[in-house]
C-alpha positions as a LaTeX table, in Angstrom:
\begin{tabular}{lrrr}
\hline
Residue & $x$ (\AA) & $y$ (\AA) & $z$ (\AA) \\
\hline
Arg1 & 51.97 & 76.07 & 132.67 \\
Pro2 & 48.53 & 76.44 & 134.26 \\
Asp3 & 47.58 & 79.62 & 136.08 \\
Leu4 & 46.92 & 78.65 & 139.69 \\
Cys5 & 44.64 & 81.67 & 139.99 \\
Arg6 & 42.10 & 79.88 & 137.82 \\
Ala7 & 41.73 & 77.07 & 140.32 \\
Gln8 & 38.11 & 76.12 & 140.64 \\
Gly9 & 38.03 & 76.80 & 144.38 \\
Ile10 & 39.26 & 80.38 & 144.02 \\
Ala11 & 36.84 & 81.02 & 141.16 \\
Arg12 & 33.96 & 79.61 & 143.21 \\
Ala13 & 34.84 & 81.80 & 146.20 \\
Ala14 & 35.07 & 84.84 & 143.93 \\
Val15 & 31.66 & 84.18 & 142.37 \\
Glu16 & 30.08 & 83.68 & 145.80 \\
Ala17 & 31.45 & 87.11 & 146.79 \\
Gly18 & 30.09 & 88.71 & 143.61 \\
Ile19 & 33.49 & 88.94 & 141.91 \\
Asp20 & 33.92 & 88.03 & 138.25 \\
Pro21 & 36.71 & 85.37 & 138.18 \\
Asp22 & 37.90 & 86.80 & 134.86 \\
Ala23 & 38.75 & 90.01 & 136.76 \\
Ile24 & 41.45 & 88.14 & 138.73 \\
Val25 & 44.72 & 88.44 & 136.82 \\
Pro26 & 48.14 & 86.92 & 137.52 \\
Val27 & 50.99 & 89.18 & 138.60 \\
Ala28 & 53.59 & 86.64 & 139.75 \\
Glu29 & 53.98 & 83.06 & 140.90 \\
Gln30 & 56.64 & 80.70 & 142.15 \\
Val31 & 56.24 & 76.92 & 142.40 \\
Arg32 & 58.63 & 74.45 & 144.04 \\
Tyr33 & 57.94 & 70.84 & 143.20 \\
Ser34 & 58.89 & 68.03 & 145.56 \\
Gln35 & 57.06 & 65.15 & 143.87 \\
Gly36 & 55.58 & 64.71 & 140.41 \\
Val37 & 51.95 & 64.01 & 139.60 \\
Val38 & 50.47 & 62.78 & 136.35 \\
Ala39 & 46.98 & 62.48 & 134.90 \\
Pro40 & 44.63 & 61.01 & 136.07 \\
Gln41 & 46.12 & 61.26 & 139.57 \\
Leu42 & 43.97 & 63.30 & 141.95 \\
Val43 & 45.47 & 66.20 & 143.88 \\
Met44 & 44.17 & 68.61 & 146.49 \\
Val45 & 45.16 & 72.27 & 146.65 \\
Arg46 & 45.12 & 74.01 & 150.03 \\
Thr47 & 45.25 & 77.78 & 149.73 \\
Ala48 & 45.93 & 80.39 & 152.41 \\
Val49 & 45.77 & 84.16 & 151.98 \\
Gln50 & 48.97 & 85.81 & 153.20 \\
Gly51 & 47.95 & 89.44 & 152.68 \\
Leu52 & 48.48 & 92.27 & 150.23 \\
Thr53 & 51.56 & 93.64 & 148.50 \\
Gly54 & 52.41 & 97.34 & 148.65 \\
Ala55 & 50.65 & 97.67 & 145.28 \\
Gly56 & 47.49 & 96.10 & 146.70 \\
Asp57 & 47.79 & 92.68 & 145.02 \\
Thr58 & 46.67 & 89.55 & 146.89 \\
Val59 & 49.38 & 87.09 & 147.97 \\
Cys60 & 48.42 & 83.44 & 148.54 \\
Thr61 & 50.36 & 80.33 & 149.38 \\
His62 & 49.28 & 76.93 & 148.07 \\
Arg63 & 50.13 & 73.38 & 149.10 \\
Ile64 & 49.47 & 70.76 & 146.42 \\
Leu65 & 48.94 & 67.32 & 147.98 \\
Asp66 & 48.41 & 63.91 & 146.39 \\
Ala67 & 45.49 & 61.65 & 147.34 \\
Asp68 & 47.55 & 60.20 & 150.22 \\
Gly69 & 48.25 & 63.67 & 151.63 \\
Arg70 & 51.89 & 63.78 & 150.51 \\
Leu71 & 53.22 & 67.19 & 149.55 \\
Cys72 & 53.80 & 67.48 & 145.79 \\
Ala73 & 54.46 & 71.21 & 145.50 \\
Arg74 & 54.37 & 74.54 & 147.29 \\
Ala75 & 53.39 & 77.68 & 145.43 \\
Thr76 & 53.12 & 81.38 & 146.08 \\
Thr77 & 50.87 & 83.42 & 143.81 \\
Val78 & 50.26 & 87.14 & 143.51 \\
Arg79 & 46.97 & 88.19 & 141.89 \\
Arg80 & 45.40 & 91.53 & 141.03 \\
Leu81 & 41.69 & 92.21 & 141.05 \\
Leu82 & 40.65 & 94.44 & 138.16 \\
Asn83 & 37.72 & 96.79 & 138.67 \\
Gly84 & 37.51 & 96.28 & 142.40 \\
Asp85 & 39.01 & 97.05 & 145.76 \\
Ala86 & 42.07 & 94.94 & 146.59 \\
Thr87 & 40.56 & 93.79 & 149.86 \\
Asp88 & 37.51 & 92.37 & 148.05 \\
Leu89 & 39.53 & 89.38 & 146.84 \\
Val90 & 41.12 & 88.85 & 150.26 \\
Asp91 & 37.70 & 88.95 & 151.89 \\
Ala92 & 36.36 & 86.44 & 149.35 \\
Leu93 & 39.14 & 83.97 & 150.13 \\
Ile94 & 39.13 & 84.07 & 153.93 \\
\hline
\end{tabular}
């Protein structure tokens, strides 16, 4: 199962903010699929920051859409930033 935290868009945003993407580690995730996708089908991931947990981990929601804009899955991820302030990752993603 792929780690949604490693999505290219999140890694790019982290690098642009001076954050090492390898310092973003998974804490939890939940995915609910509504439609399957297979290679080489293109998908788009729309991510929104929801805030921080009590422990300071970043919570994001993700909508995975097919090329026609149909919803394929919804996900919630919780990620921890090692060696940094918890708000650094939030700031990088908004």
